[in-house]
N, CA, C and O atoms as a printed pandas DataFrame, in Angstrom:
     atom_number atom_name residue_name chain_id  residue_number  x_coord  y_coord  z_coord
0              1         N          MET        A               1   -6.343   -5.663  -14.249
1              2        CA          MET        A               1   -4.911   -5.820  -14.380
2              3         C          MET        A               1   -4.604   -7.305  -14.505
3              4         O          MET        A               1   -5.108   -8.110  -13.723
4              5         N          LYS        A               2   -3.796   -7.666  -15.466
5              6        CA          LYS        A               2   -3.435   -9.056  -15.678
6              7         C          LYS        A               2   -2.075   -9.359  -15.080
7              8         O          LYS        A               2   -1.292   -8.453  -14.796
8              9         N          GLY        A               3   -1.808  -10.617  -14.897
9             10        CA          GLY        A               3   -0.479  -11.045  -14.471
10            11         C          GLY        A               3   -0.333  -11.153  -12.969
11            12         O          GLY        A               3   -1.294  -10.948  -12.227
12            13         N          PRO        A               4    0.879  -11.479  -12.518
13            14        CA          PRO        A               4    1.133  -11.657  -11.085
14            15         C          PRO        A               4    1.098  -10.329  -10.338
15            16         O          PRO        A               4    1.195   -9.260  -10.940
16            17         N          LEU        A               5    0.957  -10.414   -9.029
17            18        CA          LEU        A               5    0.910   -9.212   -8.202
18            19         C          LEU        A               5    2.235   -8.465   -8.189
19            20         O          LEU        A               5    2.243   -7.241   -8.063
20            21         N          GLY        A               6    3.341   -9.160   -8.313
21            22        CA          GLY        A               6    4.645   -8.519   -8.330
22            23         C          GLY        A               6    5.557   -9.185   -9.347
23            24         O          GLY        A               6    5.553  -10.406   -9.500
24            25         N          VAL        A               7    6.331   -8.372  -10.032
25            26        CA          VAL        A               7    7.263   -8.858  -11.035
26            27         C          VAL        A               7    8.611   -8.195  -10.777
27            28         O          VAL        A               7    8.683   -6.981  -10.586
28            29         N          LYS        A               8    9.692   -9.003  -10.770
29            30        CA          LYS        A               8   11.015   -8.423  -10.566
30            31         C          LYS        A               8   11.292   -7.412  -11.670
31            32         O          LYS        A               8   10.925   -7.669  -12.816
32            33         N          PRO        A               9   11.920   -6.278  -11.386
33            34        CA          PRO        A               9   12.601   -5.891  -10.160
34            35         C          PRO        A               9   11.724   -5.164   -9.159
35            36         O          PRO        A               9   12.252   -4.522   -8.251
36            37         N          GLU        A              10   10.398   -5.239   -9.286
37            38        CA          GLU        A              10    9.523   -4.606   -8.300
38            39         C          GLU        A              10    9.770   -5.217   -6.930
39            40         O          GLU        A              10   10.150   -6.382   -6.812
40            41         N          MET        A              11    9.548   -4.411   -5.898
41            42        CA          MET        A              11    9.597   -4.934   -4.532
42            43         C          MET        A              11    8.232   -5.539   -4.260
43            44         O          MET        A              11    7.213   -4.857   -4.366
44            45         N          TYR        A              12    8.209   -6.810   -3.910
45            46        CA          TYR        A              12    6.904   -7.445   -3.735
46            47         C          TYR        A              12    6.810   -8.281   -2.476
47            48         O          TYR        A              12    5.900   -9.099   -2.348
48            49         N          LYS        A              13    7.732   -8.095   -1.544
49            50        CA          LYS        A              13    7.608   -8.822   -0.281
50            51         C          LYS        A              13    7.306   -7.845    0.851
51            52         O          LYS        A              13    7.378   -6.628    0.676
52            53         N          GLU        A              14    6.974   -8.388    1.989
53            54        CA          GLU        A              14    6.677   -7.547    3.142
54            55         C          GLU        A              14    7.941   -6.822    3.577
55            56         O          GLU        A              14    9.011   -7.422    3.669
56            57         N          ARG        A              15    7.808   -5.515    3.848
57            58        CA          ARG        A              15    8.965   -4.731    4.261
58            59         C          ARG        A              15    8.525   -3.478    5.013
59            60         O          ARG        A              15    7.363   -3.073    4.968
60            61         N          HIS        A              16    9.488   -2.883    5.700
61            62        CA          HIS        A              16    9.226   -1.616    6.372
62            63         C          HIS        A              16    9.157   -0.501    5.333
63            64         O          HIS        A              16    9.737   -0.600    4.252
64            65         N          CYS        A              17    8.434    0.564    5.685
65            66        CA          CYS        A              17    8.337    1.709    4.790
66            67         C          CYS        A              17    8.012    2.954    5.607
67            68         O          CYS        A              17    7.635    2.874    6.776
68            69         N          VAL        A              18    8.166    4.098    4.965
69            70        CA          VAL        A              18    7.751    5.369    5.544
70            71         C          VAL        A              18    6.496    5.790    4.805
71            72         O          VAL        A              18    6.483    5.838    3.575
72            73         N          ALA        A              19    5.438    6.094    5.546
73            74        CA          ALA        A              19    4.211    6.601    4.935
74            75         C          ALA        A              19    4.391    8.091    4.671
75            76         O          ALA        A              19    4.726    8.856    5.575
76            77         N          LEU        A              20    4.163    8.493    3.418
77            78        CA          LEU        A              20    4.391    9.882    3.026
78            79         C          LEU        A              20    3.116   10.696    2.963
79            80         O          LEU        A              20    3.090   11.842    3.410
80            81         N          SER        A              21    2.065   10.123    2.418
81            82        CA          SER        A              21    0.779   10.806    2.363
82            83         C          SER        A              21   -0.315    9.758    2.267
83            84         O          SER        A              21   -0.103    8.654    1.767
84            85         N          ALA        A              22   -1.480   10.125    2.753
85            86        CA          ALA        A              22   -2.585    9.172    2.752
86            87         C          ALA        A              22   -3.887    9.896    2.435
87            88         O          ALA        A              22   -4.083   11.055    2.800
88            89         N          GLY        A              23   -4.763    9.185    1.750
89            90        CA          GLY        A              23   -6.086    9.720    1.447
90            91         C          GLY        A              23   -6.814    8.782    0.510
91            92         O          GLY        A              23   -6.188    8.069   -0.274
92            93         N          ARG        A              24   -8.145    8.780    0.586
93            94        CA          ARG        A              24   -9.001    7.972   -0.292
94            95         C          ARG        A              24   -8.638    6.498   -0.278
95            96         O          ARG        A              24   -8.762    5.820   -1.298
96            97         N          GLY        A              25   -8.185    5.991    0.876
97            98        CA          GLY        A              25   -7.884    4.576    0.990
98            99         C          GLY        A              25   -6.534    4.177    0.436
99           100         O          GLY        A              25   -6.227    2.988    0.352
100          101         N          LEU        A              26   -5.719    5.156    0.053
101          102        CA          LEU        A              26   -4.394    4.900   -0.504
102          103         C          LEU        A              26   -3.330    5.644    0.300
103          104         O          LEU        A              26   -3.596    6.702    0.871
104          105         N          THR        A              27   -2.121    5.076    0.337
105          106        CA          THR        A              27   -0.997    5.723    1.004
106          107         C          THR        A              27    0.220    5.638    0.101
107          108         O          THR        A              27    0.524    4.579   -0.448
108          109         N          THR        A              28    0.914    6.754   -0.050
109          110        CA          THR        A              28    2.172    6.758   -0.787
110          111         C          THR        A              28    3.284    6.458    0.205
111          112         O          THR        A              28    3.375    7.080    1.263
112          113         N          ILE        A              29    4.126    5.497   -0.152
113          114        CA          ILE        A              29    5.168    5.019    0.760
114          115         C          ILE        A              29    6.533    5.038    0.076
115          116         O          ILE        A              29    6.652    4.985   -1.148
116          117         N          ALA        A              30    7.561    5.117    0.933
117          118        CA          ALA        A              30    8.950    4.939    0.507
118          119         C          ALA        A              30    9.445    3.699    1.246
119          120         O          ALA        A              30    9.461    3.682    2.477
120          121         N          PRO        A              31    9.848    2.665    0.514
121          122        CA          PRO        A              31   10.213    1.400    1.156
122          123         C          PRO        A              31   11.656    1.365    1.663
123          124         O          PRO        A              31   12.527    2.086    1.176
124          125         N          PHE        A              32   11.875    0.511    2.648
125          126        CA          PHE        A              32   13.208    0.182    3.141
126          127         C          PHE        A              32   13.565   -1.213    2.646
127          128         O          PHE        A              32   12.694   -2.051    2.415
128          129         N          SER        A              33   14.861   -1.441    2.488
129          130        CA          SER        A              33   15.372   -2.748    2.102
130          131         C          SER        A              33   16.642   -3.024    2.888
131          132         O          SER        A              33   17.401   -2.107    3.203
132          133         N          THR        A              34   16.865   -4.285    3.201
133          134        CA          THR        A              34   18.125   -4.657    3.849
134          135         C          THR        A              34   19.210   -4.932    2.810
135          136         O          THR        A              34   20.354   -5.228    3.158
136          137         N          VAL        A              35   18.848   -4.835    1.554
137          138        CA          VAL        A              35   19.815   -5.004    0.469
138          139         C          VAL        A              35   20.318   -3.620    0.055
139          140         O          VAL        A              35   19.544   -2.774   -0.393
140          141         N          ALA        A              36   21.604   -3.408    0.209
141          142        CA          ALA        A              36   22.191   -2.120   -0.157
142          143         C          ALA        A              36   22.125   -1.921   -1.664
143          144         O          ALA        A              36   22.253   -2.886   -2.417
144          145         N          PRO        A              37   21.928   -0.683   -2.119
145          146        CA          PRO        A              37   21.980   -0.436   -3.555
146          147         C          PRO        A              37   23.392   -0.699   -4.088
147          148         O          PRO        A              37   24.377   -0.524   -3.371
148          149         N          LYS        A              38   23.474   -1.112   -5.332
149          150        CA          LYS        A              38   24.795   -1.392   -5.923
150          151         C          LYS        A              38   25.700   -0.171   -5.838
151          152         O          LYS        A              38   26.876   -0.283   -5.492
152          153         N          THR        A              39   25.153    0.975   -6.152
153          154        CA          THR        A              39   25.876    2.240   -6.045
154          155         C          THR        A              39   24.961    3.229   -5.337
155          156         O          THR        A              39   24.066    3.790   -5.969
156          157         N          PRO        A              40   25.162    3.459   -4.034
157          158        CA          PRO        A              40   24.289    4.395   -3.311
158          159         C          PRO        A              40   24.279    5.788   -3.955
159          160         O          PRO        A              40   25.307    6.315   -4.379
160          161         N          GLN        A              41   23.100    6.341   -4.004
161          162        CA          GLN        A              41   22.876    7.666   -4.587
162          163         C          GLN        A              41   22.262    8.580   -3.530
163          164         O          GLN        A              41   21.978    8.143   -2.415
164          165         N          LYS        A              42   22.061    9.835   -3.879
165          166        CA          LYS        A              42   21.471   10.784   -2.938
166          167         C          LYS        A              42   20.016   10.436   -2.610
167          168         O          LYS        A              42   19.474   10.921   -1.616
168          169         N          TYR        A              43   19.390    9.608   -3.427
169          170        CA          TYR        A              43   18.011    9.196   -3.156
170          171         C          TYR        A              43   17.938    7.898   -2.358
171          172         O          TYR        A              43   16.868    7.304   -2.228
172          173         N          HIS        A              44   19.059    7.468   -1.833
173          174        CA          HIS        A              44   19.118    6.348   -0.888
174          175         C          HIS        A              44   19.554    6.892    0.459
175          176         O          HIS        A              44   20.275    7.888    0.529
176          177         N          TYR        A              45   19.121    6.246    1.524
177          178        CA          TYR        A              45   19.542    6.657    2.866
178          179         C          TYR        A              45   19.652    5.409    3.733
179          180         O          TYR        A              45   18.731    4.595    3.795
180          181         N          CYS        A              46   20.782    5.275    4.392
181          182        CA          CYS        A              46   21.043    4.097    5.212
182          183         C          CYS        A              46   20.817    4.386    6.693
183          184         O          CYS        A              46   21.345    5.351    7.245
184          185         N          ILE        A              47   20.024    3.532    7.313
185          186        CA          ILE        A              47   19.865    3.554    8.767
186          187         C          ILE        A              47   20.683    2.375    9.291
187          188         O          ILE        A              47   20.435    1.229    8.916
188          189         N          PRO        A              48   21.659    2.657   10.158
189          190        CA          PRO        A              48   22.575    1.605   10.598
190          191         C          PRO        A              48   21.909    0.572   11.509
191          192         O          PRO        A              48   20.862    0.834   12.101
192          193         N          PRO        A              49   22.528   -0.595   11.610
193          194        CA          PRO        A              49   21.994   -1.637   12.495
194          195         C          PRO        A              49   21.864   -1.122   13.927
195          196         O          PRO        A              49   22.722   -0.387   14.415
196          197         N          GLY        A              50   20.789   -1.515   14.584
197          198        CA          GLY        A              50   20.581   -1.165   15.985
198          199         C          GLY        A              50   20.026    0.213   16.239
199          200         O          GLY        A              50   19.849    0.592   17.397
200          201         N          ALA        A              51   19.742    0.984   15.196
201          202        CA          ALA        A              51   19.255    2.350   15.381
202          203         C          ALA        A              51   17.823    2.405   15.932
203          204         O          ALA        A              51   17.462    3.337   16.650
204          205         N          TYR        A              52   17.016    1.399   15.588
205          206        CA          TYR        A              52   15.622    1.364   16.009
206          207         C          TYR        A              52   15.256   -0.058   16.415
207          208         O          TYR        A              52   15.727   -1.016   15.802
208          209         N          PRO        A              53   14.432   -0.204   17.430
209          210        CA          PRO        A              53   14.066   -1.554   17.882
210          211         C          PRO        A              53   13.128   -2.291   16.927
211          212         O          PRO        A              53   12.973   -3.505   17.054
212          213         N          PHE        A              54   12.507   -1.607   15.989
213          214        CA          PHE        A              54   11.587   -2.267   15.059
214          215         C          PHE        A              54   12.288   -2.751   13.793
215          216         O          PHE        A              54   11.679   -3.460   12.992
216          217         N          PHE        A              55   13.562   -2.381   13.595
217          218        CA          PHE        A              55   14.369   -2.930   12.505
218          219         C          PHE        A              55   15.213   -4.069   13.039
219          220         O          PHE        A              55   15.433   -4.173   14.246
220          221         N          ASP        A              56   15.688   -4.925   12.142
221          222        CA          ASP        A              56   16.608   -5.987   12.529
222          223         C          ASP        A              56   17.854   -5.338   13.134
223          224         O          ASP        A              56   18.463   -4.476   12.502
224          225         N          PRO        A              57   18.243   -5.738   14.348
225          226        CA          PRO        A              57   19.374   -5.085   15.014
226          227         C          PRO        A              57   20.728   -5.381   14.379
227          228         O          PRO        A              57   21.729   -4.769   14.752
228          229         N          HIS        A              58   20.774   -6.306   13.430
229          230        CA          HIS        A              58   22.050   -6.715   12.834
230          231         C          HIS        A              58   22.199   -6.306   11.374
231          232         O          HIS        A              58   23.229   -6.590   10.762
232          233         N          GLU        A              59   21.197   -5.645   10.804
233          234        CA          GLU        A              59   21.249   -5.312    9.382
234          235         C          GLU        A              59   21.018   -3.828    9.141
235          236         O          GLU        A              59   20.274   -3.169    9.868
236          237         N          GLU        A              60   21.669   -3.320    8.109
237          238        CA          GLU        A              60   21.393   -1.969    7.652
238          239         C          GLU        A              60   20.003   -1.964    7.022
239          240         O          GLU        A              60   19.531   -2.980    6.511
240          241         N          ASN        A              61   19.368   -0.812    7.071
241          242        CA          ASN        A              61   18.084   -0.633    6.404
242          243         C          ASN        A              61   18.219    0.560    5.479
243          244         O          ASN        A              61   18.479    1.682    5.915
244          245         N          TRP        A              62   18.040    0.299    4.205
245          246        CA          TRP        A              62   18.220    1.319    3.176
246          247         C          TRP        A              62   16.882    1.842    2.699
247          248         O          TRP        A              62   16.054    1.083    2.195
248          249         N          LEU        A              63   16.668    3.153    2.859
249          250        CA          LEU        A              63   15.511    3.783    2.235
250          251         C          LEU        A              63   15.806    3.856    0.744
251          252         O          LEU        A              63   16.885    4.284    0.335
252          253         N          LYS        A              64   14.847    3.437   -0.058
253          254        CA          LYS        A              64   15.014    3.471   -1.504
254          255         C          LYS        A              64   13.931    4.370   -2.105
255          256         O          LYS        A              64   12.875    3.919   -2.547
256          257         N          ALA        A              65   14.255    5.673   -2.095
257          258        CA          ALA        A              65   13.288    6.662   -2.576
258          259         C          ALA        A              65   13.023    6.528   -4.064
259          260         O          ALA        A              65   12.045    7.081   -4.567
260          261         N          ASP        A              66   13.876    5.803   -4.778
261          262        CA          ASP        A              66   13.636    5.569   -6.193
262          263         C          ASP        A              66   12.566    4.509   -6.422
263          264         O          ASP        A              66   12.266    4.164   -7.565
264          265         N          MET        A              67   11.995    3.994   -5.348
265          266        CA          MET        A              67   10.967    2.961   -5.466
266          267         C          MET        A              67    9.672    3.380   -4.760
267          268         O          MET        A              67    8.973    2.545   -4.186
268          269         N          LEU        A              68    9.358    4.684   -4.809
269          270        CA          LEU        A              68    8.115    5.173   -4.215
270          271         C          LEU        A              68    6.931    4.427   -4.822
271          272         O          LEU        A              68    6.926    4.106   -6.010
272          273         N          GLU        A              69    5.940    4.161   -3.998
273          274        CA          GLU        A              69    4.738    3.448   -4.446
274          275         C          GLU        A              69    3.506    4.050   -3.778
275          276         O          GLU        A              69    3.594    4.611   -2.686
276          277         N          THR        A              70    2.376    3.932   -4.431
277          278        CA          THR        A              70    1.099    4.236   -3.802
278          279         C          THR        A              70    0.358    2.917   -3.694
279          280         O          THR        A              70    0.135    2.235   -4.695
280          281         N          VAL        A              71   -0.022    2.560   -2.474
281          282        CA          VAL        A              71   -0.628    1.256   -2.212
282          283         C          VAL        A              71   -1.930    1.419   -1.445
283          284         O          VAL        A              71   -2.176    2.449   -0.818
284          285         N          SER        A              72   -2.750    0.394   -1.506
285          286        CA          SER        A              72   -3.979    0.368   -0.720
286          287         C          SER        A              72   -3.631    0.322    0.764
287          288         O          SER        A              72   -2.679   -0.349    1.164
288          289         N          ASN        A              73   -4.391    1.025    1.563
289          290        CA          ASN        A              73   -4.189    0.969    3.015
290          291         C          ASN        A              73   -4.333   -0.451    3.552
291          292         O          ASN        A              73   -3.799   -0.776    4.612
292          293         N          GLU        A              74   -5.052   -1.290    2.820
293          294        CA          GLU        A              74   -5.213   -2.687    3.228
294          295         C          GLU        A              74   -3.886   -3.443    3.220
295          296         O          GLU        A              74   -3.755   -4.469    3.888
296          297         N          ARG        A              75   -2.893   -2.940    2.463
297          298        CA          ARG        A              75   -1.592   -3.595    2.394
298          299         C          ARG        A              75   -0.677   -3.189    3.541
299          300         O          ARG        A              75    0.385   -3.785    3.725
300          301         N          LEU        A              76   -1.073   -2.188    4.309
301          302        CA          LEU        A              76   -0.202   -1.634    5.346
302          303         C          LEU        A              76   -0.527   -2.186    6.724
303          304         O          LEU        A              76   -1.678   -2.488    7.036
304          305         N          ASP        A              77    0.500   -2.310    7.532
305          306        CA          ASP        A              77    0.340   -2.743    8.917
306          307         C          ASP        A              77    1.421   -2.054    9.736
307          308         O          ASP        A              77    2.383   -1.521    9.184
308          309         N          GLN        A              78    1.262   -2.064   11.027
309          310        CA          GLN        A              78    2.263   -1.480   11.908
310          311         C          GLN        A              78    3.337   -2.515   12.204
311          312         O          GLN        A              78    3.057   -3.713   12.229
312          313         N          PRO        A              79    4.571   -2.057   12.431
313          314        CA          PRO        A              79    5.635   -3.020   12.758
314          315         C          PRO        A              79    5.483   -3.566   14.173
315          316         O          PRO        A              79    4.819   -2.968   15.019
316          317         N          PHE        A              80    6.108   -4.709   14.410
317          318        CA          PHE        A              80    6.132   -5.291   15.743
318          319         C          PHE        A              80    7.167   -4.571   16.596
319          320         O          PHE        A              80    8.285   -4.311   16.153
320          321         N          LEU        A              81    6.783   -4.257   17.808
321          322        CA          LEU        A              81    7.686   -3.674   18.793
322          323         C          LEU        A              81    7.308   -4.278   20.132
323          324         O          LEU        A              81    6.170   -4.143   20.582
324          325         N          ALA        A              82    8.252   -4.936   20.763
325          326        CA          ALA        A              82    8.004   -5.615   22.036
326          327         C          ALA        A              82    6.864   -6.625   21.913
327          328         O          ALA        A              82    6.054   -6.772   22.829
328          329         N          GLY        A              83    6.808   -7.325   20.768
329          330        CA          GLY        A              83    5.846   -8.396   20.586
330          331         C          GLY        A              83    4.450   -7.989   20.179
331          332         O          GLY        A              83    3.569   -8.843   20.087
332          333         N          LYS        A              84    4.214   -6.694   19.929
333          334        CA          LYS        A              84    2.876   -6.276   19.495
334          335         C          LYS        A              84    2.996   -5.200   18.424
335          336         O          LYS        A              84    4.013   -4.515   18.326
336          337         N          ARG        A              85    1.947   -5.064   17.628
337          338        CA          ARG        A              85    1.912   -4.038   16.590
338          339         C          ARG        A              85    1.869   -2.673   17.266
339          340         O          ARG        A              85    1.090   -2.452   18.193
340          341         N          SER        A              86    2.722   -1.753   16.789
341          342        CA          SER        A              86    2.856   -0.455   17.456
342          343         C          SER        A              86    3.050    0.667   16.451
343          344         O          SER        A              86    3.572    0.457   15.356
344          345         N          ASN        A              87    2.621    1.865   16.842
345          346        CA          ASN        A              87    2.949    3.068   16.090
346          347         C          ASN        A              87    4.404    3.385   16.361
347          348         O          ASN        A              87    4.816    3.428   17.520
348          349         N          VAL        A              88    5.179    3.606   15.337
349          350        CA          VAL        A              88    6.594    3.939   15.495
350          351         C          VAL        A              88    6.904    5.134   14.605
351          352         O          VAL        A              88    6.139    5.463   13.698
352          353         N          SER        A              89    8.022    5.772   14.871
353          354        CA          SER        A              89    8.432    6.888   14.027
354          355         C          SER        A              89    9.949    6.970   13.997
355          356         O          SER        A              89   10.639    6.416   14.852
356          357         N          LEU        A              90   10.444    7.670   13.000
357          358        CA          LEU        A              90   11.868    7.913   12.870
358          359         C          LEU        A              90   12.236    9.180   13.640
359          360         O          LEU        A              90   11.379   10.018   13.922
360          361         N          SER        A              91   13.503    9.306   13.970
361          362        CA          SER        A              91   13.974   10.533   14.624
362          363         C          SER        A              91   13.839   11.704   13.649
363          364         O          SER        A              91   13.692   11.505   12.443
364          365         N          LYS        A              92   13.891   12.913   14.177
365          366        CA          LYS        A              92   13.806   14.096   13.321
366          367         C          LYS        A              92   14.947   14.117   12.309
367          368         O          LYS        A              92   14.748   14.488   11.152
368          369         N          VAL        A              93   16.134   13.722   12.738
369          370        CA          VAL        A              93   17.293   13.699   11.842
370          371         C          VAL        A              93   17.075   12.706   10.704
371          372         O          VAL        A              93   17.300   13.039    9.541
372          373         N          ASP        A              94   16.642   11.496   11.028
373          374        CA          ASP        A              94   16.415   10.490    9.989
374          375         C          ASP        A              94   15.266   10.892    9.075
375          376         O          ASP        A              94   15.343   10.688    7.863
376          377         N          LEU        A              95   14.214   11.453    9.629
377          378        CA          LEU        A              95   13.086   11.878    8.802
378          379         C          LEU        A              95   13.512   12.993    7.845
379          380         O          LEU        A              95   13.060   13.030    6.701
380          381         N          LEU        A              96   14.370   13.893    8.299
381          382        CA          LEU        A              96   14.891   14.939    7.426
382          383         C          LEU        A              96   15.670   14.323    6.262
383          384         O          LEU        A              96   15.524   14.756    5.119
384          385         N          GLU        A              97   16.493   13.318    6.550
385          386        CA          GLU        A              97   17.270   12.663    5.497
386          387         C          GLU        A              97   16.367   11.897    4.528
387          388         O          GLU        A              97   16.651   11.834    3.332
388          389         N          VAL        A              98   15.293   11.324    5.036
389          390        CA          VAL        A              98   14.311   10.659    4.168
390          391         C          VAL        A              98   13.691   11.678    3.222
391          392         O          VAL        A              98   13.558   11.417    2.026
392          393         N          ARG        A              99   13.315   12.822    3.745
393          394        CA          ARG        A              99   12.716   13.869    2.910
394          395         C          ARG        A              99   13.693   14.337    1.835
395          396         O          ARG        A              99   13.306   14.540    0.684
396          397         N          LYS        A             100   14.955   14.507    2.212
397          398        CA          LYS        A             100   15.978   14.908    1.239
398          399         C          LYS        A             100   16.116   13.855    0.139
399          400         O          LYS        A             100   16.186   14.194   -1.042
400          401         N          ALA        A             101   16.154   12.592    0.525
401          402        CA          ALA        A             101   16.295   11.515   -0.458
402          403         C          ALA        A             101   15.130   11.536   -1.451
403          404         O          ALA        A             101   15.328   11.357   -2.652
404          405         N          ILE        A             102   13.933   11.751   -0.947
405          406        CA          ILE        A             102   12.754   11.783   -1.810
406          407         C          ILE        A             102   12.828   12.961   -2.779
407          408         O          ILE        A             102   12.519   12.815   -3.961
408          409         N          LEU        A             103   13.237   14.121   -2.282
409          410        CA          LEU        A             103   13.374   15.284   -3.161
410          411         C          LEU        A             103   14.432   15.043   -4.240
411          412         O          LEU        A             103   14.249   15.447   -5.388
412          413         N          HIS        A             104   15.526   14.393   -3.879
413          414        CA          HIS        A             104   16.541   14.069   -4.877
414          415         C          HIS        A             104   15.944   13.176   -5.965
415          416         O          HIS        A             104   16.161   13.413   -7.153
416          417         N          TRP        A             105   15.194   12.151   -5.559
417          418        CA          TRP        A             105   14.612   11.243   -6.546
418          419         C          TRP        A             105   13.624   11.962   -7.467
419          420         O          TRP        A             105   13.554   11.667   -8.660
420          421         N          LEU        A             106   12.874   12.891   -6.916
421          422        CA          LEU        A             106   11.861   13.594   -7.694
422          423         C          LEU        A             106   12.453   14.699   -8.572
423          424         O          LEU        A             106   11.721   15.388   -9.282
424          425         N          GLY        A             107   13.775   14.867   -8.524
425          426        CA          GLY        A             107   14.416   15.915   -9.324
426          427         C          GLY        A             107   14.245   17.294   -8.722
427          428         O          GLY        A             107   14.337   18.300   -9.424
428          429         N          LEU        A             108   13.995   17.342   -7.419
429          430        CA          LEU        A             108   13.767   18.613   -6.723
430          431         C          LEU        A             108   14.863   18.884   -5.698
431          432         O          LEU        A             108   14.599   19.429   -4.627
432          433         N          SER        A             109   16.075   18.506   -6.026
433          434        CA          SER        A             109   17.205   18.625   -5.095
434          435         C          SER        A             109   17.370   20.034   -4.560
435          436         O          SER        A             109   17.766   20.219   -3.409
436          437         N          ARG        A             110   17.069   21.035   -5.384
437          438        CA          ARG        A             110   17.242   22.424   -4.943
438          439         C          ARG        A             110   16.361   22.779   -3.752
439          440         O          ARG        A             110   16.633   23.747   -3.042
440          441         N          LEU        A             111   15.308   22.001   -3.534
441          442        CA          LEU        A             111   14.410   22.285   -2.413
442          443         C          LEU        A             111   14.926   21.741   -1.076
443          444         O          LEU        A             111   14.384   22.079   -0.024
444          445         N          THR        A             112   15.964   20.904   -1.105
445          446        CA          THR        A             112   16.472   20.338    0.154
446          447         C          THR        A             112   16.979   21.410    1.097
447          448         O          THR        A             112   16.958   21.226    2.314
448          449         N          GLU        A             113   17.436   22.531    0.550
449          450        CA          GLU        A             113   17.930   23.615    1.416
450          451         C          GLU        A             113   16.816   24.286    2.206
451          452         O          GLU        A             113   17.094   25.042    3.138
452          453         N          HIS        A             114   15.574   24.030    1.857
453          454        CA          HIS        A             114   14.432   24.653    2.542
454          455         C          HIS        A             114   13.837   23.737    3.633
455          456         O          HIS        A             114   12.883   24.117    4.311
456          457         N          LEU        A             115   14.390   22.567    3.789
457          458        CA          LEU        A             115   13.847   21.650    4.806
458          459         C          LEU        A             115   14.338   22.037    6.186
459          460         O          LEU        A             115   13.990   21.385    7.170
């Protein structure tokens, strides 16, 4: 592959994400951004400031399911919580909304009723 590792409008900085599936040294992720989408869609989901201790307590965190990626496990790390790397998870409600957003992006909106 030629060229730089990241090119705008690709997301190429360190950020939080949800791991969706993993295997063969790769993980498919849905990234979060503190930059709100210009026009929020059903494939975006906002987690408000202060909802989780591993996010910035003063900023919204937007799941951007339209930017799904498959990355090497070497690129992944655990977020900091109380000064150390920790396993963290979203609430059942937030995880359900993440799943819905992903289905909307994939054109499978009709399946959201089965979650």
